[in-house]
mmCIF file as gemmi writes it, N, C-alpha and C atoms, coordinates in Angstrom:
data_model
loop_
_atom_site.group_PDB
_atom_site.id
_atom_site.type_symbol
_atom_site.label_atom_id
_atom_site.label_alt_id
_atom_site.label_comp_id
_atom_site.label_asym_id
_atom_site.label_entity_id
_atom_site.label_seq_id
_atom_site.pdbx_PDB_ins_code
_atom_site.Cartn_x
_atom_site.Cartn_y
_atom_site.Cartn_z
_atom_site.occupancy
_atom_site.B_iso_or_equiv
_atom_site.pdbx_formal_charge
_atom_site.auth_seq_id
_atom_site.auth_asym_id
_atom_site.pdbx_PDB_model_num
ATOM 1 N N . MET Axp A 1 ? 67.08 57.887 168.894 1 0 ? 1 A 1
ATOM 2 C CA . MET Axp A 1 ? 67.578 59.156 168.408 1 0 ? 1 A 1
ATOM 3 C C . MET Axp A 1 ? 68.977 59.412 168.953 1 0 ? 1 A 1
ATOM 4 N N . THR Axp A 2 ? 69.851 59.828 168.082 1 0 ? 2 A 1
ATOM 5 C CA . THR Axp A 2 ? 71.212 60.126 168.506 1 0 ? 2 A 1
ATOM 6 C C . THR Axp A 2 ? 71.285 61.532 169.087 1 0 ? 2 A 1
ATOM 7 N N . LEU Axp A 3 ? 72.364 61.784 169.816 1 0 ? 3 A 1
ATOM 8 C CA . LEU Axp A 3 ? 72.568 63.11 170.399 1 0 ? 3 A 1
ATOM 9 C C . LEU Axp A 3 ? 72.695 64.164 169.302 1 0 ? 3 A 1
ATOM 10 N N . ALA Axp A 4 ? 73.42 63.852 168.246 1 0 ? 4 A 1
ATOM 11 C CA . ALA Axp A 4 ? 73.593 64.803 167.143 1 0 ? 4 A 1
ATOM 12 C C . ALA Axp A 4 ? 72.244 65.163 166.514 1 0 ? 4 A 1
ATOM 13 N N . TYR Axp A 5 ? 71.398 64.155 166.327 1 0 ? 5 A 1
ATOM 14 C CA . TYR Axp A 5 ? 70.066 64.398 165.761 1 0 ? 5 A 1
ATOM 15 C C . TYR Axp A 5 ? 69.247 65.295 166.679 1 0 ? 5 A 1
ATOM 16 N N . ARG Axp A 6 ? 69.281 65 167.972 1 0 ? 6 A 1
ATOM 17 C CA . ARG Axp A 6 ? 68.501 65.779 168.933 1 0 ? 6 A 1
ATOM 18 C C . ARG Axp A 6 ? 68.965 67.236 168.982 1 0 ? 6 A 1
ATOM 19 N N . LYS Axp A 7 ? 70.295 67.459 168.961 1 0 ? 7 A 1
ATOM 20 C CA . LYS Axp A 7 ? 70.813 68.825 168.972 1 0 ? 7 A 1
ATOM 21 C C . LYS Axp A 7 ? 70.4 69.568 167.706 1 0 ? 7 A 1
ATOM 22 N N . ASN Axp A 8 ? 70.489 68.885 166.58 1 0 ? 8 A 1
ATOM 23 C CA . ASN Axp A 8 ? 70.096 69.496 165.317 1 0 ? 8 A 1
ATOM 24 C C . ASN Axp A 8 ? 68.614 69.856 165.331 1 0 ? 8 A 1
ATOM 25 N N . HIS Axp A 9 ? 67.796 68.964 165.867 1 0 ? 9 A 1
ATOM 26 C CA . HIS Axp A 9 ? 66.359 69.216 165.945 1 0 ? 9 A 1
ATOM 27 C C . HIS Axp A 9 ? 66.059 70.441 166.823 1 0 ? 9 A 1
ATOM 28 N N . VAL Axp A 10 ? 66.733 70.54 167.967 1 0 ? 10 A 1
ATOM 29 C CA . VAL Axp A 10 ? 66.532 71.69 168.865 1 0 ? 10 A 1
ATOM 30 C C . VAL Axp A 10 ? 66.912 72.983 168.151 1 0 ? 10 A 1
ATOM 31 N N . LEU Axp A 11 ? 68.032 72.967 167.438 1 0 ? 11 A 1
ATOM 32 C CA . LEU Axp A 11 ? 68.45 74.168 166.707 1 0 ? 11 A 1
ATOM 33 C C . LEU Axp A 11 ? 67.452 74.547 165.616 1 0 ? 11 A 1
ATOM 34 N N . LYS Axp A 12 ? 66.902 73.561 164.935 1 0 ? 12 A 1
ATOM 35 C CA . LYS Axp A 12 ? 65.889 73.841 163.91 1 0 ? 12 A 1
ATOM 36 C C . LYS Axp A 12 ? 64.655 74.483 164.529 1 0 ? 12 A 1
ATOM 37 N N . VAL Axp A 13 ? 64.234 73.989 165.671 1 0 ? 13 A 1
ATOM 38 C CA . VAL Axp A 13 ? 63.069 74.559 166.349 1 0 ? 13 A 1
ATOM 39 C C . VAL Axp A 13 ? 63.35 76.004 166.753 1 0 ? 13 A 1
ATOM 40 N N . ILE Axp A 14 ? 64.523 76.242 167.308 1 0 ? 14 A 1
ATOM 41 C CA . ILE Axp A 14 ? 64.888 77.606 167.718 1 0 ? 14 A 1
ATOM 42 C C . ILE Axp A 14 ? 64.923 78.529 166.499 1 0 ? 14 A 1
ATOM 43 N N . ASN Axp A 15 ? 65.422 78.042 165.376 1 0 ? 15 A 1
ATOM 44 C CA . ASN Axp A 15 ? 65.491 78.864 164.161 1 0 ? 15 A 1
ATOM 45 C C . ASN Axp A 15 ? 64.121 79.253 163.634 1 0 ? 15 A 1
ATOM 46 N N . THR Axp A 16 ? 63.084 78.511 164.005 1 0 ? 16 A 1
ATOM 47 C CA . THR Axp A 16 ? 61.738 78.866 163.543 1 0 ? 16 A 1
ATOM 48 C C . THR Axp A 16 ? 61.108 79.964 164.401 1 0 ? 16 A 1
ATOM 49 N N . PHE Axp A 17 ? 61.687 80.254 165.564 1 0 ? 17 A 1
ATOM 50 C CA . PHE Axp A 17 ? 61.137 81.283 166.446 1 0 ? 17 A 1
ATOM 51 C C . PHE Axp A 17 ? 61.162 82.639 165.754 1 0 ? 17 A 1
ATOM 52 N N . GLN Axp A 18 ? 60.065 83.338 165.814 1 0 ? 18 A 1
ATOM 53 C CA . GLN Axp A 18 ? 59.968 84.66 165.207 1 0 ? 18 A 1
ATOM 54 C C . GLN Axp A 18 ? 59.869 85.766 166.259 1 0 ? 18 A 1
ATOM 55 N N . GLN Axp A 19 ? 59.519 85.42 167.477 1 0 ? 19 A 1
ATOM 56 C CA . GLN Axp A 19 ? 59.342 86.418 168.523 1 0 ? 19 A 1
ATOM 57 C C . GLN Axp A 19 ? 60.631 86.59 169.314 1 0 ? 19 A 1
ATOM 58 N N . GLU Axp A 20 ? 61.018 87.835 169.52 1 0 ? 20 A 1
ATOM 59 C CA . GLU Axp A 20 ? 62.206 88.175 170.305 1 0 ? 20 A 1
ATOM 60 C C . GLU Axp A 20 ? 62.093 87.613 171.724 1 0 ? 20 A 1
ATOM 61 N N . ALA Axp A 21 ? 60.906 87.641 172.287 1 0 ? 21 A 1
ATOM 62 C CA . ALA Axp A 21 ? 60.696 87.163 173.659 1 0 ? 21 A 1
ATOM 63 C C . ALA Axp A 21 ? 61.002 85.664 173.768 1 0 ? 21 A 1
ATOM 64 N N . TRP Axp A 22 ? 60.687 84.889 172.753 1 0 ? 22 A 1
ATOM 65 C CA . TRP Axp A 22 ? 60.962 83.456 172.779 1 0 ? 22 A 1
ATOM 66 C C . TRP Axp A 22 ? 62.464 83.2 172.796 1 0 ? 22 A 1
ATOM 67 N N . ILE Axp A 23 ? 63.173 83.939 171.953 1 0 ? 23 A 1
ATOM 68 C CA . ILE Axp A 23 ? 64.63 83.797 171.9 1 0 ? 23 A 1
ATOM 69 C C . ILE Axp A 23 ? 65.231 84.202 173.242 1 0 ? 23 A 1
ATOM 70 N N . ALA Axp A 24 ? 64.752 85.307 173.81 1 0 ? 24 A 1
ATOM 71 C CA . ALA Axp A 24 ? 65.245 85.77 175.111 1 0 ? 24 A 1
ATOM 72 C C . ALA Axp A 24 ? 64.992 84.718 176.184 1 0 ? 24 A 1
ATOM 73 N N . SER Axp A 25 ? 63.838 84.065 176.099 1 0 ? 25 A 1
ATOM 74 C CA . SER Axp A 25 ? 63.5 83.024 177.067 1 0 ? 25 A 1
ATOM 75 C C . SER Axp A 25 ? 64.446 81.826 176.949 1 0 ? 25 A 1
ATOM 76 N N . VAL Axp A 26 ? 64.742 81.419 175.735 1 0 ? 26 A 1
ATOM 77 C CA . VAL Axp A 26 ? 65.676 80.301 175.515 1 0 ? 26 A 1
ATOM 78 C C . VAL Axp A 26 ? 67.063 80.685 176.005 1 0 ? 26 A 1
ATOM 79 N N . GLU Axp A 27 ? 67.507 81.912 175.698 1 0 ? 27 A 1
ATOM 80 C CA . GLU Axp A 27 ? 68.817 82.377 176.163 1 0 ? 27 A 1
ATOM 81 C C . GLU Axp A 27 ? 68.896 82.367 177.68 1 0 ? 27 A 1
ATOM 82 N N . SER Axp A 28 ? 67.853 82.841 178.308 1 0 ? 28 A 1
ATOM 83 C CA . SER Axp A 28 ? 67.812 82.878 179.77 1 0 ? 28 A 1
ATOM 84 C C . SER Axp A 28 ? 67.882 81.472 180.351 1 0 ? 28 A 1
ATOM 85 N N . PHE Axp A 29 ? 67.128 80.564 179.765 1 0 ? 29 A 1
ATOM 86 C CA . PHE Axp A 29 ? 67.119 79.177 180.218 1 0 ? 29 A 1
ATOM 87 C C . PHE Axp A 29 ? 68.514 78.553 180.082 1 0 ? 29 A 1
ATOM 88 N N . LEU Axp A 30 ? 69.161 78.761 178.921 1 0 ? 30 A 1
ATOM 89 C CA . LEU Axp A 30 ? 70.496 78.205 178.702 1 0 ? 30 A 1
ATOM 90 C C . LEU Axp A 30 ? 71.517 78.813 179.665 1 0 ? 30 A 1
ATOM 91 N N . ASN Axp A 31 ? 71.427 80.109 179.883 1 0 ? 31 A 1
ATOM 92 C CA . ASN Axp A 31 ? 72.351 80.756 180.82 1 0 ? 31 A 1
ATOM 93 C C . ASN Axp A 31 ? 72.182 80.209 182.232 1 0 ? 31 A 1
ATOM 94 N N . THR Axp A 32 ? 70.947 79.965 182.621 1 0 ? 32 A 1
ATOM 95 C CA . THR Axp A 32 ? 70.683 79.389 183.944 1 0 ? 32 A 1
ATOM 96 C C . THR Axp A 32 ? 71.296 78 184.049 1 0 ? 32 A 1
ATOM 97 N N . LEU Axp A 33 ? 71.123 77.185 183.014 1 0 ? 33 A 1
ATOM 98 C CA . LEU Axp A 33 ? 71.708 75.844 183.02 1 0 ? 33 A 1
ATOM 99 C C . LEU Axp A 33 ? 73.227 75.915 183.113 1 0 ? 33 A 1
ATOM 100 N N . LEU Axp A 34 ? 73.839 76.797 182.34 1 0 ? 34 A 1
ATOM 101 C CA . LEU Axp A 34 ? 75.292 76.905 182.329 1 0 ? 34 A 1
ATOM 102 C C . LEU Axp A 34 ? 75.828 77.402 183.663 1 0 ? 34 A 1
ATOM 103 N N . GLN Axp A 35 ? 75.118 78.313 184.301 1 0 ? 35 A 1
ATOM 104 C CA . GLN Axp A 35 ? 75.568 78.825 185.593 1 0 ? 35 A 1
ATOM 105 C C . GLN Axp A 35 ? 75.479 77.759 186.678 1 0 ? 35 A 1
ATOM 106 N N . GLN Axp A 36 ? 74.586 76.813 186.521 1 0 ? 36 A 1
ATOM 107 C CA . GLN Axp A 36 ? 74.449 75.737 187.496 1 0 ? 36 A 1
ATOM 108 C C . GLN Axp A 36 ? 75.487 74.637 187.267 1 0 ? 36 A 1
ATOM 109 N N . ASN Axp A 37 ? 76.106 74.621 186.103 1 0 ? 37 A 1
ATOM 110 C CA . ASN Axp A 37 ? 77.093 73.605 185.769 1 0 ? 37 A 1
ATOM 111 C C . ASN Axp A 37 ? 78.479 74.118 186.143 1 0 ? 37 A 1
ATOM 112 N N . LYS Axp A 38 ? 78.946 73.749 187.311 1 0 ? 38 A 1
ATOM 113 C CA . LYS Axp A 38 ? 80.227 74.244 187.826 1 0 ? 38 A 1
ATOM 114 C C . LYS Axp A 38 ? 81.397 73.835 186.936 1 0 ? 38 A 1
ATOM 115 N N . ALA Axp A 39 ? 81.33 72.655 186.34 1 0 ? 39 A 1
ATOM 116 C CA . ALA Axp A 39 ? 82.413 72.211 185.46 1 0 ? 39 A 1
ATOM 117 C C . ALA Axp A 39 ? 82.556 73.16 184.278 1 0 ? 39 A 1
ATOM 118 N N . TYR Axp A 40 ? 81.441 73.615 183.725 1 0 ? 40 A 1
ATOM 119 C CA . TYR Axp A 40 ? 81.489 74.549 182.6 1 0 ? 40 A 1
ATOM 120 C C . TYR Axp A 40 ? 82.12 75.872 183.016 1 0 ? 40 A 1
ATOM 121 N N . LEU Axp A 41 ? 81.782 76.337 184.196 1 0 ? 41 A 1
ATOM 122 C CA . LEU Axp A 41 ? 82.319 77.621 184.649 1 0 ? 41 A 1
ATOM 123 C C . LEU Axp A 41 ? 83.834 77.592 184.753 1 0 ? 41 A 1
ATOM 124 N N . TYR Axp A 42 ? 84.39 76.452 185.16 1 0 ? 42 A 1
ATOM 125 C CA . TYR Axp A 42 ? 85.835 76.361 185.319 1 0 ? 42 A 1
ATOM 126 C C . TYR Axp A 42 ? 86.549 75.913 184.046 1 0 ? 42 A 1
ATOM 127 N N . ALA Axp A 43 ? 85.847 75.218 183.155 1 0 ? 43 A 1
ATOM 128 C CA . ALA Axp A 43 ? 86.484 74.673 181.96 1 0 ? 43 A 1
ATOM 129 C C . ALA Axp A 43 ? 86.494 75.652 180.795 1 0 ? 43 A 1
ATOM 130 N N . ARG Axp A 44 ? 85.576 76.596 180.779 1 0 ? 44 A 1
ATOM 131 C CA . ARG Axp A 44 ? 85.52 77.505 179.634 1 0 ? 44 A 1
ATOM 132 C C . ARG Axp A 44 ? 86.7 78.47 179.654 1 0 ? 44 A 1
ATOM 133 N N . PRO Axp A 45 ? 87.132 78.885 178.5 1 0 ? 45 A 1
ATOM 134 C CA . PRO Axp A 45 ? 88.26 79.82 178.456 1 0 ? 45 A 1
ATOM 135 C C . PRO Axp A 45 ? 87.879 81.166 179.061 1 0 ? 45 A 1
ATOM 136 N N . LEU Axp A 46 ? 88.806 81.756 179.772 1 0 ? 46 A 1
ATOM 137 C CA . LEU Axp A 46 ? 88.544 83.051 180.388 1 0 ? 46 A 1
ATOM 138 C C . LEU Axp A 46 ? 88.648 84.181 179.375 1 0 ? 46 A 1
ATOM 139 N N . ILE Axp A 47 ? 89.476 83.989 178.356 1 0 ? 47 A 1
ATOM 140 C CA . ILE Axp A 47 ? 89.601 84.983 177.299 1 0 ? 47 A 1
ATOM 141 C C . ILE Axp A 47 ? 89.479 84.28 175.964 1 0 ? 47 A 1
ATOM 142 N N . GLN Axp A 48 ? 89.004 84.991 174.964 1 0 ? 48 A 1
ATOM 143 C CA . GLN Axp A 48 ? 88.816 84.398 173.649 1 0 ? 48 A 1
ATOM 144 C C . GLN Axp A 48 ? 90.112 84.347 172.849 1 0 ? 48 A 1
ATOM 145 N N . HIS Axp A 49 ? 90.993 85.323 173.067 1 0 ? 49 A 1
ATOM 146 C CA . HIS Axp A 49 ? 92.214 85.411 172.277 1 0 ? 49 A 1
ATOM 147 C C . HIS Axp A 49 ? 93.358 85.831 173.181 1 0 ? 49 A 1
ATOM 148 N N . LEU Axp A 50 ? 94.49 85.161 173.046 1 0 ? 50 A 1
ATOM 149 C CA . LEU Axp A 50 ? 95.661 85.494 173.847 1 0 ? 50 A 1
ATOM 150 C C . LEU Axp A 50 ? 96.427 86.623 173.167 1 0 ? 50 A 1
ATOM 151 N N . ASP Axp A 51 ? 96.521 87.749 173.827 1 0 ? 51 A 1
ATOM 152 C CA . ASP Axp A 51 ? 97.246 88.896 173.315 1 0 ? 51 A 1
ATOM 153 C C . ASP Axp A 51 ? 98.527 89.037 174.125 1 0 ? 51 A 1
ATOM 154 N N . MET Axp A 52 ? 99.666 88.913 173.452 1 0 ? 52 A 1
ATOM 155 C CA . MET Axp A 52 ? 100.949 88.924 174.164 1 0 ? 52 A 1
ATOM 156 C C . MET Axp A 52 ? 101.171 90.221 174.934 1 0 ? 52 A 1
ATOM 157 N N . ALA Axp A 53 ? 100.797 91.354 174.376 1 0 ? 53 A 1
ATOM 158 C CA . ALA Axp A 53 ? 101.002 92.634 175.058 1 0 ? 53 A 1
ATOM 159 C C . ALA Axp A 53 ? 100.197 92.683 176.355 1 0 ? 53 A 1
ATOM 160 N N . THR Axp A 54 ? 98.954 92.236 176.306 1 0 ? 54 A 1
ATOM 161 C CA . THR Axp A 54 ? 98.111 92.216 177.504 1 0 ? 54 A 1
ATOM 162 C C . THR Axp A 54 ? 98.658 91.229 178.519 1 0 ? 54 A 1
ATOM 163 N N . LEU Axp A 55 ? 99.074 90.055 178.048 1 0 ? 55 A 1
ATOM 164 C CA . LEU Axp A 55 ? 99.628 89.046 178.94 1 0 ? 55 A 1
ATOM 165 C C . LEU Axp A 55 ? 100.879 89.566 179.636 1 0 ? 55 A 1
ATOM 166 N N . MET Axp A 56 ? 101.737 90.237 178.883 1 0 ? 56 A 1
ATOM 167 C CA . MET Axp A 56 ? 102.955 90.781 179.465 1 0 ? 56 A 1
ATOM 168 C C . MET Axp A 56 ? 102.634 91.807 180.551 1 0 ? 56 A 1
ATOM 169 N N . THR Axp A 57 ? 101.624 92.632 180.31 1 0 ? 57 A 1
ATOM 170 C CA . THR Axp A 57 ? 101.215 93.624 181.305 1 0 ? 57 A 1
ATOM 171 C C . THR Axp A 57 ? 100.632 92.943 182.536 1 0 ? 57 A 1
ATOM 172 N N . GLU Axp A 58 ? 99.744 91.977 182.327 1 0 ? 58 A 1
ATOM 173 C CA . GLU Axp A 58 ? 99.107 91.282 183.444 1 0 ? 58 A 1
ATOM 174 C C . GLU Axp A 58 ? 100.113 90.496 184.28 1 0 ? 58 A 1
ATOM 175 N N . GLN Axp A 59 ? 101.133 89.949 183.632 1 0 ? 59 A 1
ATOM 176 C CA . GLN Axp A 59 ? 102.122 89.143 184.338 1 0 ? 59 A 1
ATOM 177 C C . GLN Axp A 59 ? 103.299 89.968 184.858 1 0 ? 59 A 1
ATOM 178 N N . ASN Axp A 60 ? 103.187 91.29 184.731 1 0 ? 60 A 1
ATOM 179 C CA . ASN Axp A 60 ? 104.245 92.191 185.19 1 0 ? 60 A 1
ATOM 180 C C . ASN Axp A 60 ? 105.583 91.816 184.547 1 0 ? 60 A 1
ATOM 181 N N . TYR Axp A 61 ? 105.56 91.692 183.236 1 0 ? 61 A 1
ATOM 182 C CA . TYR Axp A 61 ? 106.745 91.307 182.466 1 0 ? 61 A 1
ATOM 183 C C . TYR Axp A 61 ? 107.877 92.307 182.681 1 0 ? 61 A 1
ATOM 184 N N . GLN Axp A 62 ? 109.041 91.783 182.96 1 0 ? 62 A 1
ATOM 185 C CA . GLN Axp A 62 ? 110.24 92.601 183.068 1 0 ? 62 A 1
ATOM 186 C C . GLN Axp A 62 ? 111.362 91.875 182.356 1 0 ? 62 A 1
ATOM 187 N N . LYS Axp A 63 ? 112.051 92.593 181.482 1 0 ? 63 A 1
ATOM 188 C CA . LYS Axp A 63 ? 113.082 91.97 180.651 1 0 ? 63 A 1
ATOM 189 C C . LYS Axp A 63 ? 114.172 91.305 181.487 1 0 ? 63 A 1
ATOM 190 N N . ALA Axp A 64 ? 114.534 91.907 182.608 1 0 ? 64 A 1
ATOM 191 C CA . ALA Axp A 64 ? 115.595 91.339 183.45 1 0 ? 64 A 1
ATOM 192 C C . ALA Axp A 64 ? 115.229 89.931 183.916 1 0 ? 64 A 1
ATOM 193 N N . LYS Axp A 65 ? 113.968 89.698 184.222 1 0 ? 65 A 1
ATOM 194 C CA . LYS Axp A 65 ? 113.531 88.369 184.664 1 0 ? 65 A 1
ATOM 195 C C . LYS Axp A 65 ? 113.676 87.349 183.539 1 0 ? 65 A 1
ATOM 196 N N . VAL Axp A 66 ? 113.362 87.754 182.318 1 0 ? 66 A 1
ATOM 197 C CA . VAL Axp A 66 ? 113.446 86.839 181.184 1 0 ? 66 A 1
ATOM 198 C C . VAL Axp A 66 ? 114.899 86.527 180.862 1 0 ? 66 A 1
ATOM 199 N N . VAL Axp A 67 ? 115.787 87.515 180.977 1 0 ? 67 A 1
ATOM 200 C CA . VAL Axp A 67 ? 117.203 87.287 180.714 1 0 ? 67 A 1
ATOM 201 C C . VAL Axp A 67 ? 117.753 86.258 181.697 1 0 ? 67 A 1
ATOM 202 N N . ALA Axp A 68 ? 117.386 86.355 182.964 1 0 ? 68 A 1
ATOM 203 C CA . ALA Axp A 68 ? 117.827 85.374 183.962 1 0 ? 68 A 1
ATOM 204 C C . ALA Axp A 68 ? 117.255 83.995 183.65 1 0 ? 68 A 1
ATOM 205 N N . LEU Axp A 69 ? 116.027 83.949 183.197 1 0 ? 69 A 1
ATOM 206 C CA . LEU Axp A 69 ? 115.376 82.69 182.853 1 0 ? 69 A 1
ATOM 207 C C . LEU Axp A 69 ? 116.033 82.052 181.628 1 0 ? 69 A 1
ATOM 208 N N . PHE Axp A 70 ? 116.497 82.868 180.708 1 0 ? 70 A 1
ATOM 209 C CA . PHE Axp A 70 ? 117.133 82.377 179.482 1 0 ? 70 A 1
ATOM 210 C C . PHE Axp A 70 ? 118.292 81.435 179.81 1 0 ? 70 A 1
ATOM 211 N N . GLY Axp A 71 ? 119.126 81.821 180.754 1 0 ? 71 A 1
ATOM 212 C CA . GLY Axp A 71 ? 120.254 80.974 181.131 1 0 ? 71 A 1
ATOM 213 C C . GLY Axp A 71 ? 119.811 79.664 181.747 1 0 ? 71 A 1
ATOM 214 N N . ALA Axp A 72 ? 118.772 79.702 182.541 1 0 ? 72 A 1
ATOM 215 C CA . ALA Axp A 72 ? 118.286 78.491 183.2 1 0 ? 72 A 1
ATOM 216 C C . ALA Axp A 72 ? 117.672 77.519 182.198 1 0 ? 72 A 1
ATOM 217 N N . LEU Axp A 73 ? 117.005 78.033 181.195 1 0 ? 73 A 1
ATOM 218 C CA . LEU Axp A 73 ? 116.349 77.163 180.219 1 0 ? 73 A 1
ATOM 219 C C . LEU Axp A 73 ? 117.306 76.633 179.164 1 0 ? 73 A 1
ATOM 220 N N . GLU Axp A 74 ? 118.359 77.346 178.924 1 0 ? 74 A 1
ATOM 221 C CA . GLU Axp A 74 ? 119.258 76.982 177.836 1 0 ? 74 A 1
ATOM 222 C C . GLU Axp A 74 ? 119.81 75.567 177.985 1 0 ? 74 A 1
ATOM 223 N N . GLU Axp A 75 ? 119.948 75.113 179.206 1 0 ? 75 A 1
ATOM 224 C CA . GLU Axp A 75 ? 120.492 73.775 179.434 1 0 ? 75 A 1
ATOM 225 C C . GLU Axp A 75 ? 119.556 72.685 178.92 1 0 ? 75 A 1
ATOM 226 N N . ASP Axp A 76 ? 118.262 72.887 179.087 1 0 ? 76 A 1
ATOM 227 C CA . ASP Axp A 76 ? 117.295 71.864 178.709 1 0 ? 76 A 1
ATOM 228 C C . ASP Axp A 76 ? 116.723 72.069 177.309 1 0 ? 76 A 1
ATOM 229 N N . GLU Axp A 77 ? 116.346 73.303 177.023 1 0 ? 77 A 1
ATOM 230 C CA . GLU Axp A 77 ? 115.641 73.574 175.773 1 0 ? 77 A 1
ATOM 231 C C . GLU Axp A 77 ? 115.951 75.003 175.36 1 0 ? 77 A 1
ATOM 232 N N . PRO Axp A 78 ? 116.236 75.23 174.087 1 0 ? 78 A 1
ATOM 233 C CA . PRO Axp A 78 ? 116.508 76.601 173.653 1 0 ? 78 A 1
ATOM 234 C C . PRO Axp A 78 ? 115.311 77.505 173.937 1 0 ? 78 A 1
ATOM 235 N N . PHE Axp A 79 ? 115.596 78.693 174.41 1 0 ? 79 A 1
ATOM 236 C CA . PHE Axp A 79 ? 114.54 79.641 174.768 1 0 ? 79 A 1
ATOM 237 C C . PHE Axp A 79 ? 113.677 79.992 173.563 1 0 ? 79 A 1
ATOM 238 N N . GLU Axp A 80 ? 114.292 80.097 172.394 1 0 ? 80 A 1
ATOM 239 C CA . GLU Axp A 80 ? 113.526 80.415 171.179 1 0 ? 80 A 1
ATOM 240 C C . GLU Axp A 80 ? 112.494 79.336 170.883 1 0 ? 80 A 1
ATOM 241 N N . SER Axp A 81 ? 112.856 78.087 171.14 1 0 ? 81 A 1
ATOM 242 C CA . SER Axp A 81 ? 111.921 76.98 170.936 1 0 ? 81 A 1
ATOM 243 C C . SER Axp A 81 ? 110.719 77.124 171.856 1 0 ? 81 A 1
ATOM 244 N N . LEU Axp A 82 ? 110.99 77.449 173.098 1 0 ? 82 A 1
ATOM 245 C CA . LEU Axp A 82 ? 109.918 77.64 174.059 1 0 ? 82 A 1
ATOM 246 C C . LEU Axp A 82 ? 109.011 78.797 173.647 1 0 ? 82 A 1
ATOM 247 N N . LEU Axp A 83 ? 109.606 79.901 173.223 1 0 ? 83 A 1
ATOM 248 C CA . LEU Axp A 83 ? 108.798 81.042 172.772 1 0 ? 83 A 1
ATOM 249 C C . LEU Axp A 83 ? 107.944 80.672 171.573 1 0 ? 83 A 1
ATOM 250 N N . ASN Axp A 84 ? 108.5 79.927 170.636 1 0 ? 84 A 1
ATOM 251 C CA . ASN Axp A 84 ? 107.729 79.503 169.469 1 0 ? 84 A 1
ATOM 252 C C . ASN Axp A 84 ? 106.558 78.606 169.879 1 0 ? 84 A 1
ATOM 253 N N . ASP Axp A 85 ? 106.791 77.711 170.808 1 0 ? 85 A 1
ATOM 254 C CA . ASP Axp A 85 ? 105.719 76.826 171.287 1 0 ? 85 A 1
ATOM 255 C C . ASP Axp A 85 ? 104.631 77.628 171.981 1 0 ? 85 A 1
ATOM 256 N N . LEU Axp A 86 ? 105.011 78.622 172.763 1 0 ? 86 A 1
ATOM 257 C CA . LEU Axp A 86 ? 104.022 79.42 173.486 1 0 ? 86 A 1
ATOM 258 C C . LEU Axp A 86 ? 103.219 80.329 172.576 1 0 ? 86 A 1
ATOM 259 N N . SER Axp A 87 ? 103.828 80.784 171.496 1 0 ? 87 A 1
ATOM 260 C CA . SER Axp A 87 ? 103.126 81.71 170.614 1 0 ? 87 A 1
ATOM 261 C C . SER Axp A 87 ? 102.329 80.993 169.528 1 0 ? 87 A 1
ATOM 262 N N . ALA Axp A 88 ? 102.451 79.678 169.448 1 0 ? 88 A 1
ATOM 263 C CA . ALA Axp A 88 ? 101.726 78.914 168.417 1 0 ? 88 A 1
ATOM 264 C C . ALA Axp A 88 ? 100.272 78.753 168.768 1 0 ? 88 A 1
């Protein structure tokens, strides 16, 4: 049996569950497994969507700092290029 087949089979079994308690039990079991997997805790994204306004607030964005950075980056790469890459 391949991994894909086994995962599909597990999902089919879960989809047949009709009792809320069974689903809650599976969720609890999966959460316990994930909490024990340290690699998952560090590898998963901390946020689902990057919001520039929130990021600017969290990073204490100040225009004066960016203006100073603009001159330093201009030698290697245009600042607009960097902004486009970051917002993509």
